[in-house]
N, C-alpha and C positions, 0 to 999 in steps of 0.2 A: 349201216342200218341193216337189220335182218331181213325185213320184207317190204321196205318202203320203196315202191316204184310207182311211177305214174302209168296210167293206162291209155293215155292219149296216143293215137297212132298217126303216122304220116307216110308220105311216099319218099323213098330214097332216090335222089337224083343221081345222074351219072357222075362218077368221080372224074375230076379234072386232073390236070398236071399236078405233080407233087411239088409245089413251089409256094412262094410267099403270097399271102392274101392280105388285103388292106387291113390296117390295124382295127381291132375291135374295141368297142367301148370308149372310143376317143371323142365322139361327137356329142354335143348337147341335144336336148329335146328340140323338136320342131317348134320354132317360136310361136306359131299359130296355136299350138296346143299346150304349151308349157304352163301358162297361167301363173298362179302364185307359187312361190318357192316353198318347198316342204323341207323339214328336217326329218331325216330317216334314222332310225335306230332299232335295235332289237328289244323286244320284251324278253328279258333274260331268263333262260332255263339253265344255262351254263353247261355246255356240252350237249349230251343227248344222243350221240351216234358214234359209230365206229371210226376211230382214227387209225388207219392202217399204216401210216408213214409219218415219221418225224425226221427231218433232215437238217443237220448242222452244217454250216459253212466251215470249211477246214482251214481258213486263213484269217477270218475276222471273228473275234470273240463276240458272243451275244447275238449273232445272226443265225436264226433258226426258223424253219418253215414246218408246217404240218399240212398233210393232205387228208381229205376225207373221201368217203366212197360216194356220197351224193351231194355234199354240201360245199364243194369248192376247196380252195387252198387258202392258207393263212400265213402271215408272218408275225412273229412275236415282237412286240414293242418292248425293248429292254427296260426302259424307264418305268413303264406302268405295269408291266407283266401281263398286259392284255394282248390277245390275238387280233390282228387286223385282217378282215376279209379282203381277198384279192380278186375274186371273180364275180362280184356282184353285177358286173356289166353283162354277163352272159344272159342273152335274151330268150324269149319264148321259143323261137324256131330252132335254136341251137341248145335247147335245155340240157341235152346230154353232156355238154361240156362242163357241167357242174360236177360230174364224176371224175375224180383225178386218179388215173391209174399209176402215175409215177411223177416224181418231182426231182429236180436237180438244181443245186446252187453252185456257182462257179467260184472256185478257190483263187483262180488267177485274176478274175475281175468280179468282186463280190456284188457289184450292181446287177450282174446278169443272173437271171433265174429262168428256169424252163419248167413247163408242166405238160405232161402227156395226158390228154383228156378224152373222155367218151365214157358213157355209163354202161351200155350193154353192147355185146357183140352180136346178139340175135336181133330179131325184127322189132323188139320193143323200142329200140332207139332208131329212128329213121335216118340219122345222119352219120357220116363217117367220123372217125376220130381225128384228132388234131394235135399238133405240138404248138403250144403257146410259148412265146419268148418275150422277155422283158429286159430292158437295159436300165430300169430304175426300180428294181426290187419289187416289181409287181404293181406299180402305180398305173402303168399303161402296158399294153401288150400288142404284139403282132402275131398273126395266126398263119400256120401252114396246115392245110387239111391233108389228111393221109388217104391213100386208096384202100383203107381197111378201117375197121372199127376197133375201139379200145374198150376195156371193160372195168371201169372204176368201181362198179358194184357187182362184179361177177365173182364166182368162186375163184379162190386163189389170189384175191386182190391184196392180201397182206404180204405176199411174197415180194421180194425186190430189194433194191430199186431197179426197175426195168430201164430207166433213163439214167445215163451217166456221161460225164464230161471228162475228156482226157485232161489230166492235171497238168500236163506240159504244153499241149497244143489245144487251147480251149475252143478253137473253132471246130474241133472234132467232137461229135457226140454219137453215142450209140443208143438204140432203142430196141428192147426185146418185145416182140409182138406176140399176141395170141392168135388163135384160129388158123395155125399152120403157116403164118406169114413170115416166120423166121426172125432174122436179125437185120436191123436197118442202121444206116450210118448217114450222118450229115457232116460235111466239111466246111460249112459256111455259117456256123453259129445257129444251126437249126432252121435256116431259111428254106432249104430244100433237102430232100431225103432220097436215098436209093437203097435198095435191098443189097445186103452183103451176100452175093450169090455163092461165095465160097463157103459160107457157113453151112454145115452139113445136116443139122437136125432142128426142125421147127417144133419138136416136142411131140409126145405121144399120149400124155396123161389127160384123161377126162374124168371129172368127178362122177358122172353117171352117163355112160354111153347110150343108155336107153331113154333118156329124157327127150321127148319129142319137141319140147319148147325151144331147145337150143341153149337154154340157160346153163344147165349142168353138163350138157354133152359137148360143149365146145372144148377144143384143145386149149389148155392153159398156157402153153407155148414157152417162149424164152423169157425167163423170169427175173434175172438180174445180171448186171455187168459190173466187174470189179477190175480196176487198173492196178498194176504193180508199179508204183511211182519210181522205184529204183531203176527202172529200165528205160528211162527217157531223160530228156533235158530240154532246155528252152529252144534249142536248135533242132530237136528231134522228138517227134511224138513218142508217147509211151509204146514200147514194143511188146510187152507181155500183158495180155488181157485175158481174164477168166470170165466165162459166161456159164450161168446156171440154167439148166433146161428142165422143164417138167417132163421128165422121162425117167422112170424107175430103173431102167437098164443102162442108160447113158446120160447121167445127170450133169456132167461137168466137161467143158471144153476150154481149150486154151489156144491162143495165138502168141507166137514169139517174134513175129515180124510185122507188128503194127496193124494186124487185122487182115493181112493179105491171104494167109492160109490158117487153117484151123484143124485141130485134132482132139479127140477125146483124151482126157487126162488118164493115164494108166492107173489102175487100182482104185479108182474112185468108188466110194461106197454105193452099193446098189440096193434096190428094194424099197427105196423111199424117194420122196420129192425134195429137192434142195430149196428150202424156204429162204435161207439167208447165207451169204458168204461175206466174210470180212478178212482183210489181209493185214497182218502185222508188218508194218512198213519198215521196221528195224530188223526184226529177226527173220523175215521172209517166210513166215508161216501163214498158210491159208486155212481158215476155220470154216466149217460148214455146220449148219443146223438143219436137220431133215425131219420130215414127217411122212406118214404113210398116206396122207391126203394133202390136197392143196389148201384145206381150211377155207374160211377162218372158223367155222363152227364145229368142226370135227377133227379127229386125229387120234389114233389109238396106239401108235408106236413111232419111234424115231431114234435118231442117233445124233451125236455131236462128234465130229471128226476133224483131224488136224493133218494138214499136208505140209511136210518140209519141202519147200519148193526147190531147194538146192539139190536134194537127192530123190525127189518124188516118192518119199516114204510116207505112208499113211499111218496114223495112230488113232485108235478109237478112244476118245476121251469122254464118252457119254457119262454124265453125272450119275444117272440112275436109269435103269430099264423099267420105267413105269408104264402105265396105260395111257400114254400121251405121246404126241410128237413134240418136236422142238422148233422154236422160232425165236424172234426177239433177240437175236444175237448181236452183241456190241462189244467193242474193245476200248480200253482206256488208252487214248493216244499219248498221254503223259507217261504211262507205264504199260507198254504193250503186252506184257505177260499177264495183265489183269483183264479178264473178260467176264461177261455175264450172259446168261441165256435163260429163256423162259420156256416153261411148258406151253406148247402152242395152244393147247386147250386142256383144261382140267376142271371141268364143271364142279366136280365134287372132290374134296370139300372146297378147294381153292387152287388158284394158280400157284406155282412154285417158281421162284427165281433162284438160280444157282450162280455162285460167284467163285471164281478162281483167281489167285494171285501168282500162280506158277505155271501158267500156260496150259492148264487143264489136267495137271497131275493130281491135284486134289480140289475138291469143291466143298463149299458150305451152302446151306439152304436158307432161304428167307424165313422159313419156319420149320420147326422140327416137331415130332410127336412127343408129347409129354405123357403123363398118366391119362389113359383114355377117359373121356374124349377130348382132352385138352391139347392145345397147341402152344408151343413155346416160340415166340415170335422175336425176330430181330428188328421189328419195325412197329410204329404206330401209324394210324391213318386218320387224317383230319378231313372231313367232308363238309366243313362249314359253308363253303361256297356253293355246294350242291347237296343239301341234306336229303334230297329225294333218292340218293344213291342206295339207300337201304331197301327200296321198293316196298316200304312198309312192312318188311319181314323181320321176324325174330326167330331165325332158324335154330334148330337144336344143334349143339356142338357135335362134331368139330366144325360144322359150317358156321359162318359169321356173316353179318350184314353191317356195313358194306363188305364186299369182297376186295381182296388185294387186286384182283383183275380177272379178266377173261378175254379171249381173243387178243392176247398180248403179242401181237406180231411186231410191234415197233417198241424197242427198248434201247434207249440211246444215252450213253455217257457223253457229257459235254467234252469235246476234244481239248478244251482249254482249262477245264476245271474238273478234277477227278472226283470231287464231292457232289457234283451236280448230275442228276439223272432225270430224264423225262421218259414217260412211257404212255402209250395209248391203250385204251381198252375198247370194249364194245359200246361205251357210253361217255368217255371223258378222257382227259389227259391228267395224269398224276405226275408229281415231281418231288424230288428231295434235293436239299443242298448240303446234306451231311452224310453222303453215301459211304465215305471211307470209315466212318465210325463202325460200320459193319465189321471191319477187320480187327477192331480192338475191343469188341464186346459191348459197344454202345448201342443205343437205340436209333435206328434210322427214322427220321421224321418225314412222313410222306403226306402230301396234301393235294387237293384238287387245284390244278393250274390251267383251267379251261376258260377263264373269263374272256369274253369276246368271241369265243368259238361257239357258234350256235348251229347245231346240226340235227334238226328234227324235221320230220314230215308232219305238217299240220293238217288235220283232217276236218276240223270244224272249229268255229269261233262264235261266241255270243258276247254281247256287251249289254247287260241289263241296265235299266235306269236307276237302280239302287244297289248298294253294296259294292262289291268289287267291280272295277271298270271292265274287266275282261275275264272270261272263263274259256279255257282252251281244251280241245280234244287233240291228242298228239299220238302219233304212231310210236310204238316201242316203249315210251316212257309215260304212258297214261294220259295225264292231263293235269291242269293246275287252275287254282283260283288266284288270279293275279291282283293282289292289293298294291304291291310295290313292283314296278317293272324291273328293278335291279335285284330283287330278292325272290328267287323261285319258290322257296319253301318246300313243303312236302307235296307229293303227288296225291291225287284222289285216293281215298281208302274206303273200305267197307261198302262195296267191294273194290279191290285194287285191280285195275285193268292194265295189262301190258300195253294195249293200244285201245284208246277210246275212239270210237268211230262215229258217234253222233251225240249232239247236245241240243237242248232247247230249254227255254224258260217260259213261264206263263205270262202272257202279255199284260194281264190285269193284276197279277199277283207275282211280281218278278222275283221274289225270294224263293219261289218254287222252281226248282231246276231238275231236269232229268238227264240221264246219260246212259249210253249203252256202249259195250265194247267187248274185248276179248280178255277174259280174266286170267290173272296169275293165281288168284284164289277167289272163291265166292261165285256169284252169278254174273250174268252179262248185263244186268239192269240195276241202276241205283237212282234213288230220288232224294232230294234235299229240300227242306222247307226253310232253311236259313241261309240261302245264297251260296251253298256249297261248303259251309263250315263243317257240317256233319251230314252223313248219308245213311239211308236205309236201303239195304239190298232187297231185291225181289224175293218173296217167299217161294215163288215158283216161276217157271219160264216155259214158253211153248216148246213142244217136242220138235226134234229135228234140226235145231239151230246149228249152223256151222260157223257163224260169225256175227258180230254185233249189229251190223246194219245201221239203220237210221231210226230216229225217234222224234216224236213231237208231243207236246203237252198243250192242252186247250188253254184258252185265255184265262179261264177262271181256276185253272190248276186241277180241275176235277176229273179230267179224262186224259189218258195217255194212249197214243197210237204208236205201235212198234212194228217196223218193217225189218225183221232180222234176215241175215243171209241164211239160205237153205230152208226157209219155212214161210208159211203164209203170213200176211199182215194180220196182226192181232191188236186188240184194244183192251184197256183195263179202266175200270171206274173206281178202283180202290187202291190207287198208288202202287200197283204192281203186285198186289197180293194174289190176284187171280187174273187170268187172261182168257179171252175168247176170240175165235177167228172173226175177222171183219169180212163182210160180204161185199161183192161188187167191185173189188179192187184186186189187181193181179199181184202175185208174190213178187217181191223185189222192188215194188213201187217206192219212189221217193215221197216222204211224208213231211208235211209242215202243218202249222196251225194258223187260223185267223188270229190276229193280235187283239181283237175286240170282241167278236161274237163268241159267247162262252162255249157253245157246243159245235162250232164249225171247224172242221178239219179238211185238209186238202191232200191230194196225192197226184203223182204224175208217173206215167209209164208209157213208153213206146208211142209218143205223139199224142196221147190222150190225157186230158186233165180230169180229175175225179173230185167230187165234193161230198162231204158227209155233214149232216146237220144234227146228228145224234151222238156226237162225241167219238165217232169212228166206228160205231157198230155196223153201219151200212153206208156204202159209197155209191154214188150214181155218176156215170160218165157225163161229162159236160163238154167243154171245148175240145175240138179235134184239129188236125192240121198243123200241130206244133211239131218241132223236130223229133223224128222217130228214131234217129241214130245219134250216137255220140253222147257225151256227158251233158246232162241238163240239170240245172239247179234253179230253185225258185224260192221266193220269200214273200210274205205278206207284210204290208206297210204298217208300222206301229201307229195306233191311234185312229186308223181308218178301216172300217169294215169293208171287206170284199175287194180291197185294192191289192193286187198281186202282180209281182214282176217275175219274169221267167227269162233265163239266159242259158244258152248252150247250143249244141248242134255238132255238125261235122263238116270239115272242109270238103267242098264239092257238093254238099247238100244244104239243107236248111240250117242256118247258123246265124245267130244274132240275139236280139233282145225283144221281148214281147211284154205287153202290159194288159191286165184286165181290171176294169173298174166295176164289174158286175158279178164278182164272186166266182170267176172262172167260167161263166157261161160263154164268154167270147174273149178273144185276145186280139190286140192290134200290134203289129210290128213297129218298133221305133225306127224312124228313118235316120240314116246317117251312121248307124252302128253296124259296122261290117261283120264283126264277130264279138261275142261276149260269152263269158264262161261262168260268171257268178254275179251275184248282186247282193248288196247290203245297204243298210240305212243308218244315218246318223243325225245329229242335231241339225235343225234347220239353220240356214244362213240368217244373219241379222235382217230383220224386217221381212222375213219370209215365213210362211206357215208350213209349207210342205217339207218333209225331211230331206236332207241331203242324200243323194243316191250315189253309191260307189260300185265300181265294177272293174274287174280285170278284163280288158276288152281291146278290140282293134277298132279304132274310130278314124275315119278319113285316111285309112291306110297306115295308121301308126298304132303300134301295140303299146299298152301302158296301163297304169292304174289311174282311172278316171273318176271325176266327181261331177255331178250335176246338181245345181242348186235350184233348178226350175223344172223339176219333174221330167228331165230327159230332153228338153228342147235344145239345150246347149251343154257342152261338156268341156271340162278343163283337165288336162293331163297333170297329175301331181308329181309323178316321178320323171327322171330323165334317163338318158342312155347309160349313165354310170350306175344307176340303181334300177336293176331289172329283176334280179333274183331268179332267173331261169323260168320255171313253171310256177304260176301263181293262181291256178284255176280252182283249187279246192275250196277255199273259204275266204270271205272278205266281209267286214262289217265296219260301219262307222260307230262312233261313240255318241249315245244320246245326250250326253252331258257336256261334250266339248265340241264346238263347231269345227269342222274341218278334219278332226282326227279320224284316222282310218287304221284298221288293223288288217294286215295282209298275211294269209297263210301261204307258206312256201313248201316245196318238196325238197327240203334239205338245208335251208337257211333259216329255219325256225320261224318265229312270229316277228314280222316287221311292223313297227308302229310309225306312222307319219303324222306330224303336227305342222300346221301352218307356222311359218316363221313370223 
């Protein structure tokens, strides 16, 4: 994902010994809080985020994994073609483990799989990185925390793989670390790790040395490890190991004595960062794909080079010297002289894949230039499973929608099937089963193969009582009107938002829906009068806006209050045609509407609750003493005037859930709720009148997704420890038409829907 990160902060504890930690995600929910059983699944968008790594097992056909930058890891189910999520057990406190920096599958023992996890190396992620290890293909895991962080969503995350298993002695693994931590090794199947002190270079490349946040200024480090399987046996571990380093002057190192000593490979190409390295296991050639940046969003120059490991002779086999770097390097294990490489980034007009069948002596392109502005393509592209991949665009040629790809760091030929190729983009996984038709003049048929892989950051959710059961605001891919939970359809249009940041519907006229966001075209505001089927963009918008912010529409649909990023709160009484500043409310306040009173609007900022009774023109401060720090979210109860629930706060300060029954004049804290981060409402339980209340919360010391059927007096945990989805604080809502149903917004695992069994 390009910009999807959570802002919740915590305190980093002291790092312990680098050894095994008790298995994670193996225990069920606390019996006292488990309650009824829920069935959990995704509301399918199909893809939605960056897939930087696809890894095939080298001994078992059909065994393949994918890693994502914020949404965990997946294993492909060969019979169904769906991806199975493997890290849904990652919980609230360790949310960063949903960012997968690298992944390795064991050729000697295909049941073993490893994941190096951690989302950020700067202070955005309070926890250290970890290596997860599984002996049952990811069904259960054991954890070893590391004394440093890993960056699954950091710059350079498409390079790799950083994690590798010795093909002859599978108890030995190597891990390339960022942040100057060098190269690490395990000799006990990943249970414990030690730094390879003999390795001489932790890397020197930083995307932006002047970035004070630490995001772009961190050292990208040791970026991949490749074993030469010809130099070992069952009795002796692999002796020759190649390591790529993010250092434009010294990018490649080698050991010929099983990792005891290391030296720079003479004559290695300089001036670029080595994104990928693959070894021809028969001919003994090492191939490199390089770029002038670590990516994944940029890169203006690069090379493809070939090392004859027998003579240490280098050959420049760059397909074209274009305005791009190279990545996505892959080799056909059935025919090792056949390779493919991708332009690491080529925003205009499209990515180019290059293919050689003679070890790089000659190359052909996935598309060539015809008579301007036409392109002659060796492929066709089927996006039936994710039709939103056009982004509602109809670009002028030579650009096309959908694109063949972008951020194509992972391009992988099936080691057992020369015709099968999978590749990741910034939004999905594509695949083909007839790749070899490329070489005979046929058309390569490419289609979306991302079913089951859901990687979106969900920013808001609403479930109106009529029309579609769910409408979503999603980072990077806009948002959707969900009539069918298995069919995503097209994203919002007119305007099209890259990220939709806020949603609301009118409590008494629920077919009136408003949204705000960050546009790919048009304005930041749209309104619909038919439940999201069609939209009208704002004719104007307030000056100074830097982001979509939050929005609310009055119960009768006649008034809209917009709290954009970078500007004051504004209101409109004509569907967004004109806007006027609201008075009495600070910029950046969170805004919502009363679900019954036609002109009553609410706002919250810095511990103070605000009320407007004139459609948002003027606000008056009401209750105080609410959480002044941390994320705070609130909602008004459908069907009841002045009934408001508020959740949020900060660890170490005020943190929990509060309720007002007098329109925000006062709030009372709910006993027994240790922490709460959002609140939503659904259909009342049988024989009850008050709506079901849902929250992502910590109650009696247990984190989970909770439901109360009696206005907060008692709570039932709906999820268990296998279904936690890391951070779930942004959005939650029940369904007003289906008792017990809850929709949960995640930061990387898409929209989760739970139904009572």
